[in-house]
Phi, psi and omega in degrees: 000128179290163174302310179301320178293324175297317181297315182295313178302314182295322178297312181298311182297324174299312182292319176287329176295328182271359176081014181285318178253140180287114184296331184284335181274342191238131174264093188311322179293319182291318183291322180296321179292319179296313182295320184304309186296319179291322180294311185300322175297316181291324181298313183299332176258006176057048185248008185277110179235132179237355189301328180292339178280336183303334179294335185281145176289163177298321180301313183293317180295323175292321177293334175290313182290326169304321179292320183292322180297319177300317180286349186075109190293126174250174181313315190289335177244014176298316177308312185291328176295314184296312178306308178304316188288326183287321178294317182297313183299315179299317182295319181292320175301309182298318181297311186293328175293319181285317184270335188075004183295131181245003181295149185288321182249129177228138180282140182302329180296328176296317183296316173303316183297321180282316189269332185231063188295000000 
């Protein structure tokens, strides 16, 4: 397993394990593989950009990724899915650093209250 694959898989498992992504609807291995190839391609061309998604609340981002999963992620929206997952992962890491909260499940509304007052 490549380093990039481990990073993607770890981020997905972290988000599904914390209840951010619905584990019943998502096969994290399948999603990781789909996103991995898109990420590798984007990194080759240095095109991974997530700044436009930062304006959305965490609740909205989770809703967006849920919609993408329900539609089944295709090539044209794989980059958006990866960008959303990247932002969610960053926000939860920042939340845990700021709050010192070590609980396994955190509501996305709590993350928004702390990070986006």
